Every structure is written in C-alpha cells, then in structure tokens.
DOROTI-55153 format. One record per residue (C-alpha): y, z, x; residue number from 0. Coordinates in pm, 1 decimal. Last residue first. Layout:
% DOROTI-55153
<node><north>Y</north><up>Z</up><east>X</east><seq>NUM</seq></node>
...
END
This chain:
% DOROTI-55153
<node><north>2127.0</north><up>390.4</up><east>-2306.7</east><seq>114</seq></node>
<node><north>1909.5</north><up>674.0</up><east>-2429.5</east><seq>113</seq></node>
<node><north>2107.6</north><up>991.7</up><east>-2474.9</east><seq>112</seq></node>
<node><north>2094.1</north><up>1305.2</up><east>-2260.4</east><seq>111</seq></node>
<node><north>2266.8</north><up>1597.4</up><east>-2428.2</east><seq>110</seq></node>
<node><north>2619.5</north><up>1664.0</up><east>-2300.3</east><seq>109</seq></node>
<node><north>2674.9</north><up>1943.5</up><east>-2046.6</east><seq>108</seq></node>
<node><north>2673.5</north><up>1716.1</up><east>-1740.3</east><seq>107</seq></node>
<node><north>2921.4</north><up>1480.4</up><east>-1906.9</east><seq>106</seq></node>
<node><north>3151.7</north><up>1773.3</up><east>-1985.9</east><seq>105</seq></node>
<node><north>3148.6</north><up>1880.7</up><east>-1618.5</east><seq>104</seq></node>
<node><north>3214.3</north><up>1520.7</up><east>-1513.2</east><seq>103</seq></node>
<node><north>3507.3</north><up>1495.7</up><east>-1754.4</east><seq>102</seq></node>
<node><north>3655.1</north><up>1812.5</up><east>-1604.1</east><seq>101</seq></node>
<node><north>3615.5</north><up>1689.0</up><east>-1244.6</east><seq>100</seq></node>
<node><north>3727.2</north><up>1328.3</up><east>-1293.4</east><seq>99</seq></node>
<node><north>3474.2</north><up>1064.7</up><east>-1384.1</east><seq>98</seq></node>
<node><north>3429.4</north><up>737.0</up><east>-1195.5</east><seq>97</seq></node>
<node><north>3215.7</north><up>804.2</up><east>-889.4</east><seq>96</seq></node>
<node><north>2969.5</north><up>1063.9</up><east>-1016.0</east><seq>95</seq></node>
<node><north>2962.7</north><up>926.1</up><east>-1369.1</east><seq>94</seq></node>
<node><north>2901.6</north><up>572.7</up><east>-1248.5</east><seq>93</seq></node>
<node><north>2627.3</north><up>681.3</up><east>-1008.7</east><seq>92</seq></node>
<node><north>2452.3</north><up>876.6</up><east>-1283.0</east><seq>91</seq></node>
<node><north>2473.3</north><up>582.9</up><east>-1523.9</east><seq>90</seq></node>
<node><north>2358.0</north><up>335.6</up><east>-1257.8</east><seq>89</seq></node>
<node><north>2059.7</north><up>553.5</up><east>-1165.0</east><seq>88</seq></node>
<node><north>1871.6</north><up>471.0</up><east>-1480.1</east><seq>87</seq></node>
<node><north>1907.7</north><up>575.7</up><east>-1840.4</east><seq>86</seq></node>
<node><north>1599.2</north><up>791.7</up><east>-1892.6</east><seq>85</seq></node>
<node><north>1503.0</north><up>889.1</up><east>-1536.5</east><seq>84</seq></node>
<node><north>1856.3</north><up>905.3</up><east>-1397.2</east><seq>83</seq></node>
<node><north>1970.1</north><up>1099.4</up><east>-1703.6</east><seq>82</seq></node>
<node><north>1676.2</north><up>1340.2</up><east>-1669.4</east><seq>81</seq></node>
<node><north>1748.3</north><up>1404.8</up><east>-1301.9</east><seq>80</seq></node>
<node><north>2117.3</north><up>1466.7</up><east>-1365.8</east><seq>79</seq></node>
<node><north>2050.9</north><up>1689.3</up><east>-1667.9</east><seq>78</seq></node>
<node><north>1792.0</north><up>1893.0</up><east>-1478.4</east><seq>77</seq></node>
<node><north>2054.3</north><up>1971.3</up><east>-1213.3</east><seq>76</seq></node>
<node><north>2303.4</north><up>2064.7</up><east>-1485.2</east><seq>75</seq></node>
<node><north>2047.9</north><up>2298.5</up><east>-1644.4</east><seq>74</seq></node>
<node><north>1974.3</north><up>2464.7</up><east>-1309.2</east><seq>73</seq></node>
<node><north>2346.3</north><up>2528.2</up><east>-1267.1</east><seq>72</seq></node>
<node><north>2539.3</north><up>2321.8</up><east>-1018.5</east><seq>71</seq></node>
<node><north>2723.1</north><up>2482.9</up><east>-725.2</east><seq>70</seq></node>
<node><north>3098.3</north><up>2459.8</up><east>-741.0</east><seq>69</seq></node>
<node><north>3385.7</north><up>2222.9</up><east>-676.4</east><seq>68</seq></node>
<node><north>3310.6</north><up>1962.2</up><east>-939.5</east><seq>67</seq></node>
<node><north>3287.1</north><up>1671.7</up><east>-694.8</east><seq>66</seq></node>
<node><north>3115.5</north><up>1870.6</up><east>-420.1</east><seq>65</seq></node>
<node><north>2860.6</north><up>2006.4</up><east>-662.6</east><seq>64</seq></node>
<node><north>2794.6</north><up>1652.5</up><east>-787.8</east><seq>63</seq></node>
<node><north>2729.9</north><up>1532.3</up><east>-432.2</east><seq>62</seq></node>
<node><north>2509.3</north><up>1831.4</up><east>-349.1</east><seq>61</seq></node>
<node><north>2303.5</north><up>1788.5</up><east>-666.0</east><seq>60</seq></node>
<node><north>2270.5</north><up>1416.3</up><east>-601.9</east><seq>59</seq></node>
<node><north>2132.1</north><up>1487.1</up><east>-255.8</east><seq>58</seq></node>
<node><north>1891.3</north><up>1749.1</up><east>-389.9</east><seq>57</seq></node>
<node><north>1768.7</north><up>1513.9</up><east>-663.7</east><seq>56</seq></node>
<node><north>1720.2</north><up>1235.4</up><east>-407.5</east><seq>55</seq></node>
<node><north>1521.7</north><up>1465.5</up><east>-178.0</east><seq>54</seq></node>
<node><north>1306.4</north><up>1583.9</up><east>-469.2</east><seq>53</seq></node>
<node><north>1236.9</north><up>1227.3</up><east>-576.2</east><seq>52</seq></node>
<node><north>1136.2</north><up>1134.6</up><east>-222.2</east><seq>51</seq></node>
<node><north>913.1</north><up>1439.7</up><east>-191.2</east><seq>50</seq></node>
<node><north>746.4</north><up>1357.3</up><east>-522.6</east><seq>49</seq></node>
<node><north>695.7</north><up>995.1</up><east>-419.3</east><seq>48</seq></node>
<node><north>542.9</north><up>1101.2</up><east>-89.0</east><seq>47</seq></node>
<node><north>317.5</north><up>1349.5</up><east>-265.0</east><seq>46</seq></node>
<node><north>201.0</north><up>1076.6</up><east>-501.7</east><seq>45</seq></node>
<node><north>132.7</north><up>837.7</up><east>-213.6</east><seq>44</seq></node>
<node><north>-64.1</north><up>1103.8</up><east>-28.7</east><seq>43</seq></node>
<node><north>-262.3</north><up>1189.1</up><east>-341.3</east><seq>42</seq></node>
<node><north>-344.1</north><up>819.8</up><east>-387.0</east><seq>41</seq></node>
<node><north>-451.5</north><up>787.1</up><east>-24.3</east><seq>40</seq></node>
<node><north>-671.6</north><up>1097.1</up><east>-52.5</east><seq>39</seq></node>
<node><north>-835.4</north><up>960.5</up><east>-368.6</east><seq>38</seq></node>
<node><north>-903.0</north><up>625.2</up><east>-200.6</east><seq>37</seq></node>
<node><north>-1054.0</north><up>796.3</up><east>104.0</east><seq>36</seq></node>
<node><north>-1266.9</north><up>1026.4</up><east>-112.5</east><seq>35</seq></node>
<node><north>-1395.3</north><up>731.3</up><east>-314.0</east><seq>34</seq></node>
<node><north>-1488.9</north><up>549.0</up><east>6.1</east><seq>33</seq></node>
<node><north>-1665.2</north><up>860.2</up><east>137.2</east><seq>32</seq></node>
<node><north>-1877.0</north><up>889.8</up><east>-177.3</east><seq>31</seq></node>
<node><north>-1973.5</north><up>523.9</up><east>-205.1</east><seq>30</seq></node>
<node><north>-1982.3</north><up>412.1</up><east>160.3</east><seq>29</seq></node>
<node><north>-1789.2</north><up>85.2</up><east>160.4</east><seq>28</seq></node>
<node><north>-1465.9</north><up>252.8</up><east>270.2</east><seq>27</seq></node>
<node><north>-1650.5</north><up>420.4</up><east>558.3</east><seq>26</seq></node>
<node><north>-1790.0</north><up>91.1</up><east>683.7</east><seq>25</seq></node>
<node><north>-1456.1</north><up>-86.1</up><east>675.6</east><seq>24</seq></node>
<node><north>-1538.9</north><up>-452.9</up><east>628.9</east><seq>23</seq></node>
<node><north>-1274.5</north><up>-576.4</up><east>388.9</east><seq>22</seq></node>
<node><north>-1030.3</north><up>-283.4</up><east>389.6</east><seq>21</seq></node>
<node><north>-1044.2</north><up>-222.9</up><east>764.6</east><seq>20</seq></node>
<node><north>-848.5</north><up>102.7</up><east>772.5</east><seq>19</seq></node>
<node><north>-1134.1</north><up>353.3</up><east>747.6</east><seq>18</seq></node>
<node><north>-1388.0</north><up>202.3</up><east>988.0</east><seq>17</seq></node>
<node><north>-1107.5</north><up>98.9</up><east>1224.5</east><seq>16</seq></node>
<node><north>-975.4</north><up>455.1</up><east>1227.7</east><seq>15</seq></node>
<node><north>-1325.6</north><up>583.4</up><east>1303.1</east><seq>14</seq></node>
<node><north>-1361.9</north><up>344.2</up><east>1598.2</east><seq>13</seq></node>
<node><north>-1022.4</north><up>441.4</up><east>1736.4</east><seq>12</seq></node>
<node><north>-1111.6</north><up>811.6</up><east>1717.3</east><seq>11</seq></node>
<node><north>-1449.6</north><up>751.8</up><east>1880.8</east><seq>10</seq></node>
<node><north>-1304.6</north><up>568.7</up><east>2179.7</east><seq>9</seq></node>
<node><north>-1552.9</north><up>352.6</up><east>2364.5</east><seq>8</seq></node>
<node><north>-1478.3</north><up>273.7</up><east>2728.4</east><seq>7</seq></node>
<node><north>-1809.7</north><up>106.9</up><east>2811.3</east><seq>6</seq></node>
<node><north>-1888.7</north><up>349.1</up><east>3097.5</east><seq>5</seq></node>
<node><north>-1886.0</north><up>645.4</up><east>2861.2</east><seq>4</seq></node>
<node><north>-2002.3</north><up>957.2</up><east>3048.7</east><seq>3</seq></node>
<node><north>-1890.7</north><up>823.6</up><east>3385.1</east><seq>2</seq></node>
<node><north>-2107.3</north><up>948.3</up><east>3670.1</east><seq>1</seq></node>
<node><north>-1956.7</north><up>1155.0</up><east>3949.5</east><seq>0</seq></node>
END
C-alpha cells in the first residue's frame, strides 16, 4: 500500500510553527490573521488573570470565613478584594493573621481607606 505522505509532514506541527515563530511565523505576518492571533492571545491572558483573581478571592473568602466562624457576606467579600487592590495584599494578610474574630469582623465592615 502506498504511503500518502512519504516525507512525514505533520500539518498540525507545521501550523503551530507558523503561529509560534514570532520572527518568521507566516501566519503572524499575515495582516488579518496576525491581528486575530494577537487578539486571541490577549483575551487568553486576560481570562487567565481573571481566573487567577477569582481563585485568590475564593481562597481568601474561605480563610476569612474560617477565622470568623461563618460564611462571609457579599459586602465582606467585596471589602477583602477592594482592600487587596487598593492597599495591597499585605494589609489583608495582616488582618487575617493578626486580628481576633471580633476585630476582624469590624475590620471587614470598615470603609476601605488608602494606605
């Protein structure tokens, strides 16, 4: 039986090379396709960041809930995320590790202030 591709070419590998080779990638140099590839990469990076942020927020929510002995309210969850964004993770970490239950509940209820 005759071999269809006696040279051993692999279309998938060839396409990957055309996309990944940043200097000579044929598909990257094609105006419309290149723009689509860049846009898709940016969307992928953004989705990855969003998933990472969501995972961190969920982890912090579980840790805080464990420390205060109940599930957090939506406002308390927003407070943690906002504090981490505005004042950095050190403030959130310090509150989680250093404050006792009642002080932690008060801290969660306080308005977010810039450090």
